[in-house]
N, C-alpha and C positions, 0 to 999 in steps of 0.2 A: 469517866469522861462521858459527856452528854452526846448522844447520837444525833446526827443531823436530821432535821425534820424533812421528810419527803414531801415534795411538791406535787407528786402524782396522786390522783384520787384512789381510794380503795377500790378493789374489784366490785364490791357491792354498789358503790356510787357509779362506777362505770356502767354496770348493768342497768341501773336505774335511769341514768341520763340517756343511755342508748335506747331504752324502751320508750322514753318520752319522745325521742326523735321519731321512732317508728309510729307511735300513736299520733303525733302531729301530722305525719305524712298520710296516714290512713284517713284522718279527719279531713284534711285539706283536699284529698283526691277521692273522697267517697263518691261524688257524682261520676267520676271517670270509671270507677269499678263497674258501674252499671251501663257504661257506654258501649257502642258497637264498633264496627269496622269502618274505616274511612280511607280515602285516597288510595295509596298503594298497598294497603293491607291485603288486597286480593292478590296482587302480583307476588308479594313476598310470602303469603300464607294461604289464604282460603282457596285461591285458584292456581296455586303454584304446583305443577305436577311433581316437583322435587319432594314434596311433602308426603307422597303416596307410599313409597316403599324404600327398601334398602338401596336400590339402584339410585334413587333420588338423593340419598345421603352421599353416595359416591360422587354424583354430579356436583353437589354443593361444594365439596372440598376440592374438586378439580376445576371449579370455577366455570362450569359449562352453563350456558343459557342464563347467565346472571348479569345484571346491570352494574353491579358493584361487587367487589370481592369482600364479603363479610360472612365467611363460612361459619364462624362460631355463633353469630346471631341466628343464622338460618338453622343451625343445628338445634338450638334451643327451641325454635318453633317446631322443628321436626319431632323432637321428643314430646313437647307439649301437645302436639296434634294427636298423639296416642293417648293422652290423658283426658283432654276435654274437647277434642275434635275442633268444631267451629263455634264453640261457645266462647264469646269474647271475654266474659268475666274472668276466666282463668288467666288469660294473657295479661289483662289489666292488673290483676292482683300481683302477678310476678313482676310487672313493671314497677308498681308502687313499692314492692319489697326490695327490688334492686336499687331503687332511688333511695330508700331508707338506709340500705347497707352502705351506699356511697356516702351518705351524710355522716353515718357513724364513723366510717373510715377517715373521712375528711377531718372530723373532730379529733381523732386520735393523732393524725398527722400534725395538725396545728398545735396540739398539746406537746408533742415531742419537740416541735420547733419553738416552744415557749411563746407562742403568739397569744397575747392577752385576749380574753373573750372568745376562746376557741369554740366552746359549745354554742355560743350565740351565733357565731359565723356558720356553724353547721345547721343551726335552726333556720337561719335566713336562707341557706341553700335548700332546706327541706320545704319551706312554705312559700318561697317567693314566686309570684305568678309568671315570671319570665321563664320558668322551667316547665310550665304546664304542657307545652307542645311535646317536650321530650318524655314526659311521664304518661300523659293521657292518650298518646297516640301509640298504638301497638307496634307499628313498623319502626318507631323510634326506639325500640329495644336496643338498637345499635348504640344509642347514647347511654342508656342506663346500665347496660351490661358492660360496655367499654369503660365507663366511668368507675364502676365498682372495682373492676380489675386494675384500672389505672391507679386508683388510690391505694389499692391493696399492694401493688407493686412498689409504690413510693414508701408506704409504711414498712414493708419488708426490707427495703433498701436502707432506710434510716435506722431501723433496728439493727441490721447487719453492720452498719457504719459505727454504731455505738458499742456493739458487743463483739465485733470482729468475728461474726458467724458466717462461715461459708455456706451453710445450709440455707440461711435466710437470704443470702446474696443470690444463690441459684434460684430460690423461689421467686425472688424479685424479677429476675430475667424471664423466667417462664410466665409469670403473671403479666409482664409487659407484652410478651409475644402474643398471649391470648387476648389482651386488650386490643392490640393492633388487628387481630383477626376478627374482633367484634366491630371495630370501626377505625378507619385510617387516621383519624385526628390524633391518635396517641403517639404519632411520630415525633412530637416535640419533647418526649420524655427525657432525652439526654440533656437538653438545656434546662429543664425543670430540676433534674437531679443536681446539676452543677450549681444552680441557684440555691437549692436547699443546703448543699455542702458549704457554700460561701456564707450563707446566713448563719449557720451553726459555728463554723470554724473561723470565719472572717478571712479565709484563704482557700485556695485550691491547689493541692500538691500534684506532682506527677503521678503518684499512686492513685489519687482520686480520679484522674483522667483515664488511667488504665482500667479502673473499675467501671467507668462509664462507657468504655469502648464497645463492649458487646451490645449495649443498648443502642449505640450509634449505628452499628452494622445492621441490627434488626430494623431500626427506623428507616434506613436507606432502602432496604428491601420492601418494606411496607409502602414507602413513598412511591417507589417505582411501580408497584402493582396497582396502587390506588390511582395514580395519574394515568396509567395505561387504560384502566377500566373507564375512568371519566372521559377520556379522549374519544371513546366510542359513541358518546351521545351526540345528538344533532346540534350543530352550531347554526342557529337561525340568523346570525349576524345582526342582531338587534342592538348590540352595544359595542362600543369601540374596545379594541384590545391593546391600544397604545399604552405605554408605561405612564404617560402623563395623566391619561384618563383614569387608569387603575389607581394611581396615587391619590388623585382628587376624590374618587369615589370611596376609597378605603378610609380617608380622613372623615368623610361624612358618615360612613357606616360605623366607625368607631364611636363617634359621639352619639349616634342613634342608639347603639347598643348600651352605652353608659346611661343615656336618658331613660331607657327602658328599665334599668336597675334602680336608679335613684327616684324616678317619677313614673311608677308603673300604673298610669291612669289610662292612657289611650293606647294600650298595647295592641299589637297585631302580630300574629305568627309570621306574616309575610308583609314587609313594608312595600309601599309603592316604589316602582323603579325610579332611580335617580337619573334624570335626563338633563344633562347640561353640557354645554360646549366648554372646551378648555381655552377658549380665546381670552377670557378674562382671568387675570392673576388672582382674583378673589376666590376662585374655586379651590385654590390650593391652600387657603388659610386653615381650614380644619385639620388637614394633614400636617401642616407646618406647626400648628399649635400643639398637636400630639407630640411631635418631636421636641419642641421647646420644653414642654412640661417634663418629658422623660429626661431630657438633658439636664434640667434643673435638679431633678432628683438625683441624677448621677453625680452632678457637681457637689451636692451636699450629702453624698453617700456616707461620709464619715461622721455625720451628725444627724440632724432631724430628717434628712432625706432618705436614710437607709431603709426604714420600713415602707416608705412610699415607693421607693425603687423596687423593692422585693415584690410588693403587691401588684404594682402596675406592670412590672416586667413579666410576672407570671401571666397576668391578664392579656397583655399584648402578644406574648409568645403563643398562647393558646388560640388567640384570635387570628394570628397571622395567616395560617393556612386557608382561612375562609374569608379573607378580605378582598379577594379578587385578583391577587397577583398570580396565583395559579388558577388556570381556567376551570370553572365549575359550571355545569350546564344550567342549573337553576338560577344562577346569578344573571342570566339573560332576562329573568322576570322580576327578580327582587335583589336589592343590594345586600340585604341582611334578613335573616330568619332567626327566630328565637332559639330554635334547637341548635343553631350553630355556635352559640355562646354558652352552652350547657357546661362544658368543662372549664371554660374561661372564667365564668362568673364567680366561682369561689375565691379568686384573688381579690375581687372587689368586696365580697362579703367579709373576708378576713380583715381587710382594711377598715371597713365600717365598724365591725365588732371590736377590733383592737382599739380604734380611736375612741369609741364610746366608752369602753372599759377604762382606758387611761384617764379620760375626762372625769368619769365617775369616781375613780379612786383618788383623784387629786381634788375633787370638789369637797366643800364642807358638808358635814353630815346633814344639815337641814336643806342643803341644795341638791342632795341626791334624789330625794323623793320625787320632785317634779321631773327629773331626768328619767327615773324609772317608770313613772306614769306615762311619759311621752313614748318611751320605748315600747311599753306594753300596748299602747294604743296603735302604734305603727305595726307591731307584730300581728295584732288582731285584724287590722285592716288588710294586711298582706294575705293572711290566711283566708279571709272572706273573699278577696279578689281571686285567689287561686281556686277556691270552691266555685265561684261564678264562672271563671274561664274554663274550668273542667267540663262544665255543662254543655259547651258548644261541640264536644266530641261525641255526642249521643249517636249521631249517624252521619253519613256522608253529606246528606242534605243540610243538617244543622251546621256542620262545619263549613261547608261551602258558602251558605248564606251569611254566616257570621263574618267570615273573612272578607267576602265580597262587599259587605256593608262598609268595611274599613278600607278595602282596596279593590274597587270595582274593575280595575284593569288586570287582575290576576287571571290571565287567560287560561291557564291550566284548570283553575277552579270553575271558571265559566263553562268549560268543556265538561268537567265532571258533574256539575249541576245539571247540565243538559242531558247527560246520560241517565241520571236519576229521574228526571222529568219524563224523558222519552219512554223509559221502562214502565212508568206509571200511566202512560197514555196521554200525557199533556204535550202533544206534538208541537203546537205553536209556540209554547213557552220554551221548549227545548230548542227549537229552531232559532229563536231569538238569542238564546245563550250561545249557541254555536256561532252565530253571525257576529256577536260581540267579541268572542274569542278570536275570530278571524280578523276582525277589525284591528285588534291589538297586535296580532301576529299572523299576517297573511300566509306565512310559510308553515303554519301549524297543520301538518298532515292529518293528525288524528281528528282535528275538528272538521276538516273537509270530509273525511270518511264518515264521521258521525252525522254531519249535516246531510250527507247523501242518504244515509239510512233513514233519517227522520223524514226527508222529503219523499223518499220512496214509499215509506209507510203511509204517508199522507196522500199517496196517489199522484204525486208530482214527479213522474218518472224521468222526464227530460231534464228537469232541474237537478234531480238526483244524479243522473248520468254525468252532468257537467261537473258536479262536485267530486265524483269518483275519479274522473279524468284529471281534475286538479290535484287530487291526492296522489295519483299515479305519476304525475309529472314530478312530484317531490320525492316519491319513493316508487320507482318503476316496477320493481319486482316484489312488491308487498302482497303476500298471499291473502291477507285478510281483506284488503281493498279489492283485489281481483275477485275473491269469493263473493263479496257484497255486490260488485258490479254484475257478476253472473246471476245472482238472485234477482237483481233489478231487471235484467234482460228477460229472465224466465217469467217474471210477473207480467211482462208486456207480451208474452207469447213468442218472444224471439228465441226459439229453442236452440237453433244452431249457434247463435252468438253466445248464448248462455253456456252451452256445453264446451265451446271452444275456449271461453274465458276461464271456466273451471279447470280445464286441462292446463292452461297457463299457470293457474294458482298451484296446481299439484307440482308442476315443473319448478316453480319458485320455492316450494317447501314440501319436499317429498316425505318428510317425517311428521306431518301434521295429520292426525287421524280425522279431525273434524272436516278437513277439506275433502278427503276421500268419501266420508259419509254424506256430505252435502252433494257431491257429484253423483253418488249412487242414487240418492233420492230423486234427483232430476232425471237420471237415466231410467229409473223404475217408472216414474210418472210418464215418461215418453215411451213406455212399453219395451225398453231395451233391457230386458231382465238379465240376460247373461252378463252384459257389461256391468250392470248395477251390482250383481252378485260379486264380481271380482273387486269392485270398489269397496263394498261393505267388508269383504274378507280382509282386504288390505288395511282398512281402518281398524279392524279387530286384532290384526297382528300387532299394530302399534298401541292399541288400547284394548286389551282382551276383556276387560270388565265393564265395557260401555253397554249398558242394558238397552238403551235406546237404539243403538246401532244393531244389536243382536235382534231386536224385534223387527227392525226394518229389513234385515237380511232374511229373517224367517218369513215375513210377508212376501218378499220378492220371490223366495223359493216356492211358496205356495202358488203365486201367480204364474211361475214358470212350470208348474206341475210337478215339483219335487217335494211332495208332501212328507215323505219320510225324513229327508234331510231337514226340512223345516221343523219337524217335531223335535229333532235332536237340538236344534238351535233354541227353540222355545224352552226346552228343559234346562239348557245352560243359563238362559236369561232368568228363569225362575230361581235357579240355584243361587245365582249372584244376588238376586233380590232378597232371598232368604238370609244370606250371609250378612247383608247390610241391615237386616231387620226391618225392611220397609214393607209392611203388610199391604198397604194400598197399592204399591207397584206390583206386588205378586197378583193381587186380584185383577188388576188391569191387564196384565199379560195373559192370565188364564182366560179372561173374558175375550180378548182378541183371538187367542188360539181356538177357543171353543166356537166362536162365531164362524171360524173358517174363512177369514177375510181373504177374498180371492186375490186382491192386488192393492197396492197403495193407491191413493187418490190420483186420478189421471189429470185433474184440473191443475194447470200451472199455479193458479192463485191459491189452491189448497196446499200444494206441496213445495212451492218454491222457497218458502221462508223457514228453514229448519232452525232458526235461531240466529238473528242478525248479530254480527260481530261488532259490538260497541267497544270503544276504547276509552278508558279513563286515561288521564295524562300521567302515565307512569313509565313512559319510555325514557324519562330524564332521570339519571341517577341523582339522588339527593344525599350528599355526604353527611 
């Protein structure tokens, strides 16, 4: 009896085609590997105190001081911090590899589901420019990590469904839970699994529903936690929250997302905000059209509509959480962002690849060559476009300028660009950026704060004071704004007001070592050495390895006549510098100690600015 021919590729072919997907990803994202840190990479990684020690790892999993609950993503950063510290290339390489892994897993899922052109669909996912934001942006590790675990969970579930394996089933549940701890978008998994079962078996039994139940329970928990963290963000009340507006905007966003996949020419990571009234019934047409098309596929589900229903159902299911029906902070600025459709896009890629494969197989032999040539040209163009889009992630400035050229009303990026320019000494250009951000969002507290810093640095103290007061009206107990206002007072010689404002800042945030250190420097400059010493010691209790604060404490002790105590503190600072391997810092500390500096500078202009607190727009969680 002749053995049935296996439709599955050999292990050697699987390894070969998997390696090709990885190679294509590396080629497409090569510019991103040499890119730097942008936007909220500092809050999540480079300036995140949770990255410093084991205590920080505990805070990550307890969800303390986090804008979003993504502990697994932050844990990968914590581990990598020990490997390559703040060298961005390491993080970029891991992102590209995770993206490659997700593509390979997607290919195997589609193969199990017997979707025609499964490898081509995975290749489209690998090199399509709509995914650049998720792969080239370090902080979007949330997407690449969650996607790899999401697809791994589906693959394990499908394998357990075919083999009746309890071990694979439990592995699928664990992988799904981990995916949700990477990013909350994974909550739609129960619906996806039901869709896969229905696609394979053409029915869903009670046993199938029981097997999906644990996924549903985990999804509900993840949903609750995600919504809770999102609700902490500031609501600027820039867009309506009515159901009619949300439906109209969701319809527009869906077609914008699809347009980015089918015509990736004028892509932008953040589309301009959709502003329209719901007075005209025409605004509902995009959403109604989506429902009509989906309804048509459902009506024809027993015939030609079945594959379209499966592909579009998956796509819309994964898009639904980010279409605006559930409140998301960043949707006050943009109706759709490329990284939000990272997990959804494979549904469309599978539809495109499956359709192209079916047409190719049904075409005459002499008609296939033009089709193959067309497909190859499109793939090359997609890869080139991805390469080009990856280049904008070289730095915060290149990213901000590129996106602002496409969407000049992205007020968070106007603010971020202003921070970059201000740190570079281009005050007037920075001020213009902050003013533009405030023109688009007058309630943007961070921009008021940063504008106040820029004006103060430019010597326009009264204008700066007005901006700090505007920021405090929006956030009355913000310790950073209070600290900046205190610095501004001190620069004007208003010593009493400066010290009183710093005291308010400490009351607002008693566990911020920087505030204590800044207050100590002002007290030392005002010859109040005993009080300054107390402040520096409090700062070091909260951050014992802060070398700058240790040197300030030592200088203050010398000025107060406590030379022996100062010598001990100098030695501790030198030891910390040695452990960090910073030879230049060691030499600087030794030089200061040997000169026997009597006291810190007493001039307010010299001592009032210990490092102004600039804010990039990272207070808004981005799912």
